Structures are given as C-alpha cells and as structure tokens.
C-alpha positions, 0 to 999 in steps of 0.5 A: 500500500502506497502512502499516496493511496491512503486517505489523509487524516482530517485535521482536528478542529482548532479550539475557539479563540479565547474571549476578548476582554470587554471594552464596555459592558452594556446592560439593559433591564430585561435581565434580573437585577441580581445577575447584573449586579454580579456582572457589574462588580466583576466588570468594574474589578477588571476595569471595564466601564459598565453602561446601562440603557434602562429604556423604556423606563417605567415605574416598575423598572425605575428602582432597578435602574437606580439600584444599578446606578448606585452600585457603580454604573459608569454610563447611562443612556436615557432620552430627554423624558427619562433623564429628569427621573434618573437624575432626580431633577424636579422643575425647581432643581432644573431651574436652579441648575440652569441659574447656577450655570449662567452665573 
C-alpha cells in the first residue's frame, strides 16, 4: 500500500479563540437585577466601564435602574423624558441648575 493511496487524516478542529476582554459592558433591564449586579462588580474589578440603557423606563423598572446606578454604573443612556427621573431633577432643581450655570 502506497502512502499516496491512503486517505489523509482530517485535521482536528482548532479550539475557539479565547474571549476578548470587554471594552464596555452594556446592560439593559430585561435581565434580573441580581445577575447584573454580579456582572457589574466583576466588570468594574477588571476595569471595564459598565453602561446601562434602562429604556423604556417605567415605574416598575425605575428602582432597578437606580439600584444599578448606585452600585457603580459608569454610563447611562436615557432620552430627554427619562433623564429628569434618573437624575432626580424636579422643575425647581432644573431651574436652579440652569441659574447656577449662567452665573
């Protein structure tokens, strides 16, 4: 038997590459809060900023968003109607900040 007539062994599949470190972790409120808090701690311990997109922000999701923000979320993406609630602005607070900014 000649080696040329023997079937060549198929190459073994190469293992997948290791995951790249996260540049940013993006969270949304579709996931329960407890696993997001665990991920938040792990990501910040590794130096990865964590962003939260709480839209659509409702009365049911507001407290969860505040909990994540208080735990150390780096960035929060909200629209103009959600920003006052997330930032704790009231009409008076917004007016005083604007007045303070113009001084």
